[in-house]
C-alpha positions as CSV (number, residue, x, y, z in Angstrom):
1,M,-32.7,-25.2,-14.2
2,I,-29.9,-23.0,-15.3
3,D,-27.6,-23.6,-18.5
4,Y,-23.9,-24.6,-18.3
5,A,-23.0,-21.1,-20.2
6,T,-24.9,-18.9,-17.7
7,F,-23.3,-21.0,-14.7
8,S,-19.9,-20.4,-16.1
9,V,-20.2,-16.7,-16.3
10,I,-22.0,-16.0,-13.0
11,A,-19.6,-18.9,-11.0
12,W,-16.4,-17.1,-12.4
13,D,-17.5,-13.3,-11.6
14,W,-18.0,-15.1,-8.1
15,L,-14.3,-16.0,-8.3
16,A,-13.3,-12.7,-8.8
17,F,-15.1,-11.6,-5.9
18,A,-13.9,-14.2,-3.8
19,L,-10.2,-13.2,-5.0
20,R,-11.1,-9.4,-4.6
21,W,-12.0,-10.0,-1.1
22,L,-9.2,-11.8,0.0
23,H,-6.7,-9.2,-2.1
24,V,-8.6,-6.5,-0.2
25,I,-7.8,-8.3,3.4
26,T,-4.4,-9.5,2.8
27,A,-3.5,-5.5,1.6
28,I,-5.0,-4.2,4.7
29,A,-3.0,-6.4,6.7
30,W,0.3,-5.5,4.7
31,I,-0.4,-1.8,4.7
32,G,-1.2,-1.4,8.1
33,S,1.9,-3.3,9.5
34,S,3.9,-1.4,7.1
35,F,2.4,2.5,8.5
36,Y,3.0,1.3,12.0
37,F,6.6,0.0,11.8
38,I,7.4,3.1,9.5
39,A,5.8,5.5,12.1
40,L,7.2,3.7,14.9
41,D,10.7,3.6,13.1
42,L,10.3,7.7,12.9
43,G,9.3,8.3,16.3
44,L,11.9,6.2,18.1
45,K,13.7,8.2,21.2
46,S,17.1,7.7,22.8
47,A,17.2,7.1,26.6
48,P,20.1,6.5,28.9
49,D,19.0,3.3,30.3
50,M,18.5,1.7,27.0
51,P,20.3,-2.0,26.7
52,K,23.5,-2.3,25.2
53,G,23.3,-2.1,20.9
54,A,20.0,-0.5,21.3
55,Y,19.1,2.3,18.7
56,G,16.0,3.8,20.2
57,E,12.9,3.2,22.3
58,E,9.2,4.2,22.0
59,W,6.0,3.6,24.8
60,Q,3.0,3.4,23.4
61,V,-0.6,3.1,24.9
62,H,-3.7,1.2,23.0
63,G,-6.3,-1.1,23.7
64,G,-6.0,-0.3,27.5
65,G,-2.5,-1.5,27.9
66,F,1.4,0.1,27.5
67,Y,3.7,-1.1,25.3
68,H,7.7,-0.7,25.7
69,I,9.2,-1.2,22.3
70,T,12.8,-1.3,21.6
71,K,14.8,-1.0,18.5
72,Y,18.3,-2.7,17.5
73,L,20.1,-0.7,14.7
74,V,21.6,-4.1,14.1
75,A,20.4,-6.9,16.4
76,P,20.6,-7.5,19.8
77,E,23.8,-9.6,21.9
78,R,21.1,-12.8,22.2
79,M,18.6,-14.2,20.0
80,P,15.4,-13.9,21.3
81,D,13.0,-17.0,22.2
82,H,10.1,-15.6,20.0
83,L,10.6,-13.8,17.0
84,V,7.8,-12.6,14.6
85,W,8.5,-12.4,11.3
86,F,6.4,-9.9,8.9
87,K,6.3,-11.2,5.3
88,W,3.1,-13.6,5.1
89,E,1.0,-10.2,4.6
90,S,3.1,-9.3,1.9
91,Y,3.2,-12.2,0.2
92,A,-0.4,-13.3,0.7
93,T,-1.2,-9.3,-0.9
94,W,0.8,-10.3,-4.2
95,L,-0.5,-13.9,-4.8
96,S,-4.0,-13.0,-4.6
97,G,-3.3,-9.9,-6.9
98,F,-1.5,-11.9,-9.2
99,A,-4.4,-14.7,-8.9
100,L,-7.1,-11.6,-9.7
101,L,-4.9,-10.2,-12.6
102,T,-5.1,-13.7,-14.2
103,V,-9.3,-14.4,-13.7
104,V,-10.3,-10.7,-14.4
105,Y,-7.8,-9.4,-16.9
106,W,-6.0,-12.2,-18.3
107,A,-9.3,-14.4,-18.9
108,N,-11.1,-11.7,-20.4
109,A,-7.7,-10.4,-22.8
110,D,-10.0,-9.5,-25.5
111,I,-12.2,-7.4,-23.5
112,F,-10.4,-6.1,-20.3
113,L,-6.9,-6.2,-21.5
114,V,-6.0,-5.3,-25.1
115,D,-7.1,-2.4,-26.7
116,T,-7.8,-3.1,-30.3
117,S,-8.1,0.0,-31.4
118,R,-4.7,0.8,-30.6
119,V,-3.1,-2.0,-31.5
120,D,-3.7,-5.3,-33.2
121,I,-2.5,-8.2,-31.7
122,A,-3.5,-10.9,-30.0
123,P,-5.2,-11.4,-26.6
124,W,-2.0,-13.8,-25.9
125,R,0.4,-11.4,-26.8
126,G,-0.8,-9.1,-24.5
127,I,-0.9,-11.5,-21.4
128,I,2.8,-12.2,-22.4
129,V,3.5,-8.4,-22.2
130,S,1.7,-8.2,-19.2
131,A,3.6,-10.9,-17.2
132,G,7.1,-9.7,-18.8
133,S,6.9,-6.3,-17.9
134,L,5.9,-7.1,-14.4
135,V,9.5,-9.6,-14.2
136,L,11.4,-7.3,-16.6
137,G,10.6,-4.2,-14.6
138,W,11.8,-5.9,-11.3
139,V,15.0,-7.0,-12.9
140,I,15.5,-3.3,-14.0
141,Y,14.6,-1.6,-10.5
142,D,16.9,-4.3,-8.5
143,T,20.3,-3.8,-10.6
144,L,19.7,-0.1,-10.0
145,C,19.5,-0.2,-6.4
146,K,22.8,-2.6,-6.4
147,S,24.0,0.0,-8.6
148,K,26.5,3.2,-7.1
149,L,22.5,5.2,-7.2
150,G,21.5,2.9,-4.3
151,H,23.5,5.2,-1.8
152,H,22.0,7.9,-3.2
153,P,18.5,7.7,-2.3
154,T,16.7,10.6,-3.4
155,E,18.3,10.0,-7.4
156,L,17.3,6.9,-7.5
157,M,13.6,7.4,-6.4
158,L,13.5,10.3,-9.7
159,I,14.9,7.5,-11.9
160,L,12.2,5.0,-10.6
161,F,9.3,7.8,-11.2
162,A,10.8,8.5,-14.9
163,M,10.6,4.7,-15.4
164,L,7.0,4.4,-14.0
165,V,5.8,7.0,-16.3
166,L,7.2,5.7,-19.2
167,L,6.1,2.4,-18.2
168,G,2.4,3.9,-18.1
169,W,2.9,5.8,-21.8
170,A,4.3,2.4,-23.2
171,Y,0.9,0.9,-21.6
172,T,-1.4,2.7,-23.2
173,H,-0.5,1.7,-26.8
174,I,-1.2,-1.8,-25.9
175,F,-3.7,-2.1,-22.8
176,T,-6.8,-0.3,-22.1
177,G,-7.2,2.7,-19.6
178,R,-8.3,0.2,-17.1
179,A,-5.7,-2.3,-17.9
180,T,-3.0,0.6,-18.0
181,F,-3.4,1.5,-14.4
182,L,-4.0,-2.1,-12.6
183,H,-0.8,-2.9,-14.0
184,L,1.2,0.2,-12.8
185,G,-0.2,-0.9,-9.4
186,A,0.6,-4.4,-10.4
187,F,4.3,-3.2,-11.5
188,T,4.9,-1.4,-8.1
189,A,3.3,-4.0,-5.9
190,T,6.2,-6.7,-7.5
191,I,8.6,-4.5,-6.9
192,M,7.5,-4.0,-3.1
193,T,6.7,-7.9,-2.4
194,A,10.4,-8.8,-4.3
195,N,12.0,-6.4,-1.7
196,V,10.3,-8.4,0.7
197,F,11.0,-11.7,-0.6
198,F,14.6,-11.2,-2.5
199,V,15.9,-8.5,-0.2
200,I,14.4,-7.4,2.8
201,I,13.6,-11.1,4.6
202,P,17.2,-12.7,3.0
203,N,18.8,-9.8,5.2
204,Q,17.3,-10.4,8.3
205,T,17.8,-13.8,7.8
206,I,21.4,-13.5,7.4
207,V,21.7,-11.0,10.5
208,V,20.0,-14.0,12.7
209,K,22.3,-17.0,11.7
210,D,25.1,-14.4,12.4
211,L,23.5,-14.0,16.3
212,K,22.9,-17.7,16.8
213,A,26.7,-18.6,15.6
214,G,27.9,-15.7,18.0
215,R,29.0,-13.2,15.0
216,M,28.1,-9.5,15.1
217,P,26.0,-8.8,12.0
218,D,27.2,-6.7,9.0
219,P,25.0,-3.0,9.7
220,E,25.1,-3.0,5.9
221,Y,22.5,-5.7,5.5
222,G,20.5,-3.4,7.6
223,R,21.5,-0.5,5.7
224,I,20.3,-2.4,2.4
225,A,16.6,-3.2,3.7
226,K,16.1,0.1,4.9
227,L,16.5,1.5,1.4
228,R,13.9,-0.9,0.0
229,S,11.5,-0.6,2.9
230,T,11.4,3.1,2.5
231,H,10.9,2.5,-1.0
232,N,7.9,0.5,-0.2
233,N,6.5,3.3,2.3
234,Y,6.3,5.5,-0.8
235,L,4.8,3.4,-3.4
236,T,2.2,1.9,-1.1
237,L,-0.6,4.8,-1.7
238,P,-0.1,5.0,-5.3
239,V,-0.5,1.3,-5.7
240,I,-3.9,1.6,-3.5
241,F,-5.0,4.1,-6.0
242,M,-4.2,2.2,-8.7
243,M,-6.0,-0.8,-7.6
244,L,-9.3,1.3,-7.0
245,S,-8.9,3.6,-10.4
246,N,-11.4,0.9,-11.9
247,H,-14.1,2.9,-10.3
248,Y,-13.0,6.0,-11.6
249,P,-13.0,6.5,-15.7
250,M,-12.1,10.1,-15.4
251,A,-9.0,9.3,-14.4
252,F,-8.1,5.8,-16.7
253,A,-10.3,6.5,-19.6
254,T,-8.8,9.7,-21.3
255,P,-6.1,10.3,-23.3
256,F,-3.9,11.6,-20.6
257,N,-4.2,9.0,-18.4
258,W,-0.7,8.0,-18.1
259,V,0.1,11.6,-17.0
260,I,-2.7,11.5,-14.7
261,A,-0.9,8.3,-13.1
262,G,2.4,10.0,-12.8
263,L,0.6,12.7,-10.8
264,V,-0.8,10.0,-8.6
265,F,2.8,8.8,-7.7
266,L,3.7,12.2,-6.8
267,M,0.5,12.7,-4.9
268,G,1.9,9.6,-3.0
269,V,5.2,10.7,-2.4
270,S,3.4,14.3,-1.0
271,I,1.3,12.6,1.4
272,R,3.5,10.2,2.9
273,H,6.2,12.7,3.3
274,F,3.9,14.8,5.6
275,H,3.0,11.9,7.8
276,N,6.8,10.4,7.9
277,T,7.9,14.0,9.2
278,V,5.2,14.0,11.5
279,N,5.6,10.7,12.9
280,A,9.8,11.9,13.3
281,G,8.5,14.8,15.4
282,K,10.0,17.1,12.7
283,G,7.1,19.2,12.7
284,Y,4.0,19.5,10.3
285,P,5.2,20.5,6.4
286,W,1.7,21.8,5.5
287,W,3.3,22.9,2.5
288,T,2.9,19.5,1.1
289,W,-1.1,20.1,1.5
290,G,-0.3,22.7,-1.3
291,V,1.4,20.3,-3.2
292,T,-0.9,17.6,-3.1
293,A,-4.2,20.0,-3.6
294,F,-2.2,21.5,-6.2
295,L,-1.4,18.2,-8.0
296,F,-5.2,17.2,-7.7
297,V,-6.4,20.3,-9.6
298,V,-4.0,19.6,-12.7
299,I,-5.4,16.3,-12.7
300,V,-8.8,17.1,-12.6
301,V,-7.9,19.8,-15.7
302,L,-6.3,16.9,-17.5
303,S,-9.3,14.8,-17.8
304,L,-11.5,17.5,-18.4
305,T,-9.5,18.3,-21.5
306,G,-9.6,14.4,-21.9
307,I,-12.8,14.8,-22.9
308,A,-12.6,17.1,-25.6
309,W,-10.0,15.1,-27.4
310,M,-11.8,11.9,-26.9
311,P,-12.6,10.4,-30.3
312,K,-15.9,9.2,-31.9
313,A,-16.9,5.4,-32.0
314,A,-15.3,4.1,-35.1
315,P,-17.8,0.9,-36.0
316,T,-16.0,-2.8,-36.8
317,T,-16.6,-4.2,-40.2
318,A,-18.2,-7.8,-39.3
319,E,-14.8,-9.2,-41.2
320,A,-12.6,-7.8,-38.7
321,R,-14.6,-9.0,-35.6
322,N,-12.9,-11.7,-33.6
323,P,-14.7,-15.0,-33.7
324,A,-16.5,-14.9,-30.1
325,H,-17.9,-11.3,-31.2
326,T,-19.3,-12.7,-34.3
327,R,-21.0,-15.8,-32.6
328,L,-22.7,-13.0,-30.1
329,A,-23.4,-10.7,-33.3
330,E,-25.1,-13.8,-35.0
331,A,-26.9,-14.9,-32.1
332,A,-30.7,-14.7,-32.0
333,G,-32.1,-11.6,-30.5
334,F,-29.1,-9.6,-30.8
335,E,-30.3,-6.5,-32.6
336,D,-33.2,-6.4,-30.2
337,V,-30.7,-6.4,-27.5
338,H,-29.0,-3.7,-29.2
339,N,-31.7,-1.3,-29.9
340,M,-32.7,-1.9,-26.4
341,V,-29.5,-1.4,-24.5
342,K,-28.7,1.7,-26.8
343,E,-32.0,3.3,-26.1
344,R,-31.8,2.3,-22.5
345,C,-28.3,2.7,-21.6
346,S,-26.1,5.0,-23.8
347,M,-27.2,8.2,-22.6
348,C,-24.9,7.2,-19.7
349,H,-22.6,4.8,-21.4
350,S,-21.1,7.3,-24.4
351,R,-18.4,8.9,-25.6
352,N,-20.3,11.9,-24.5
353,P,-22.7,11.0,-22.1
354,T,-26.0,13.3,-22.1
355,Y,-27.4,12.1,-19.1
356,K,-27.8,15.2,-16.6
357,G,-24.5,15.3,-14.2
358,M,-22.8,12.4,-16.1
359,G,-18.9,13.7,-17.4
360,M,-17.9,10.1,-18.4
361,A,-19.3,6.8,-19.2
362,P,-19.0,4.9,-15.6
363,K,-16.1,2.6,-15.9
364,G,-15.5,3.6,-19.3
365,V,-17.7,1.3,-20.7
366,Y,-19.4,2.5,-23.7
367,L,-22.7,1.0,-25.5
368,E,-23.1,3.3,-28.0
369,T,-22.2,1.4,-31.2
370,E,-23.0,-2.7,-31.9
371,D,-19.5,-3.3,-31.3
372,D,-19.4,-1.6,-27.7
373,L,-22.2,-3.9,-27.1
374,L,-20.2,-6.7,-28.4
375,T,-17.4,-5.8,-26.7
376,N,-19.0,-5.8,-23.0
377,A,-21.5,-8.4,-23.4
378,R,-20.4,-10.2,-20.6
379,E,-21.1,-6.7,-18.5
380,V,-24.3,-6.1,-19.6
381,F,-25.2,-10.1,-19.1
382,L,-24.1,-9.5,-15.4
383,Q,-25.6,-6.1,-14.5
384,A,-28.6,-5.8,-16.6
385,G,-29.2,-9.5,-17.1
386,A,-28.1,-11.8,-14.8
387,T,-28.7,-9.0,-12.1
388,T,-30.8,-6.2,-11.6
389,A,-27.4,-3.8,-10.4
390,M,-27.9,-1.6,-14.2
391,P,-29.7,0.9,-14.9
392,P,-28.9,2.4,-11.4
393,A,-32.7,2.2,-9.7
394,N,-33.7,1.1,-13.0
395,L,-34.5,4.8,-14.0
396,T,-34.7,3.9,-17.4
397,F,-37.5,1.3,-16.6
398,L,-35.6,-2.0,-18.1
399,E,-38.7,-4.3,-17.9
400,P,-38.0,-8.1,-16.6
401,S,-38.9,-9.4,-20.4
402,D,-35.9,-7.0,-21.4
403,R,-33.8,-8.6,-18.7
404,Q,-34.9,-12.0,-20.0
405,A,-34.0,-11.0,-23.8
406,I,-30.2,-10.0,-22.9
407,V,-29.7,-13.2,-21.0
408,H,-31.2,-15.1,-24.0
409,W,-29.4,-13.5,-26.4
410,Y,-26.0,-13.8,-24.6
411,V,-26.4,-17.4,-23.6
412,A,-27.0,-18.3,-27.4
413,G,-24.2,-16.2,-28.3
414,K,-21.9,-18.4,-26.1
415,S,-23.4,-21.9,-26.6
């Protein structure tokens, strides 16, 4: 019979898995449609027999059939009977991502969100910073777009990039490395979805209403929507990297992680510029490959330099531990589990791994000191106690009795 403490931790992990899977599915749908329409828009060609008001057309073949697509820059003369709106993919992606943020990072703010080695604040304050930064970021971005900068796309993008880098630097002073990258992705994704919800779809709705009323729509609505859509196009690839970054501690768990994050955004721009140029039929700007490769090399150098700057573990006194950690430290079996984990796991999960070929602790999880174990107790329980995920291939020969000891200790500390 599984006790409540064990069940709740495992059930919560399954909830996170379900939300992650939903988030991946909706993100694929959103990104796929976004990339398709950008490529379609850039590939449109003018033809002498196009309908009145048409901007361009394109013939495509897929799945054994031919498609003839025509775009109207403002709107057709008559409202079509069937109109498909592309918006739910974006909304579902953001909602599932926000739910995942609350389940993984907010519900475990003392472990995954706030970096107490940098700032001594209560987890709930970290949650407020997390939510507040997403809202404030959108307000600032939207204000900039509605200003005169909205007519100067290049300058606006440069300011947006500077804002992202500054935010990344600020995040590192409050959040863990994983949370910093995740929040840069969430911040950018919030802007992208808010663009759809507050600007693109409302503008298209106004155009549709004008058509139904027999009025000629104002082309300014299309210009504004196009600006926001272009931003979404260039921000997509960095968002994907940020969402997957928790698998790459060499990126997020170094002192220069905020610089690396900024360079990732530049790589996303250079990659999208190549595809956009090709789709527009303007040639192949191979120089973007060189720029992308150069930025990647800089990222690798920064990560290697960061390893040399990694701080040593600083044990926390018993008085300074939070109540949850204190209960785990006082639970029966803690000393035995700590010795076991230090012996069997710390050759990889240390600030300077000794295992051959291991440059940095997987996922940035350290298990050298007692406080490292207390901080990552939930993950140790899930990965090496409740399951046999760790050590990989059981390289350090963790016995079933060892795994049971981890379970008993964790359950006792949570009861």
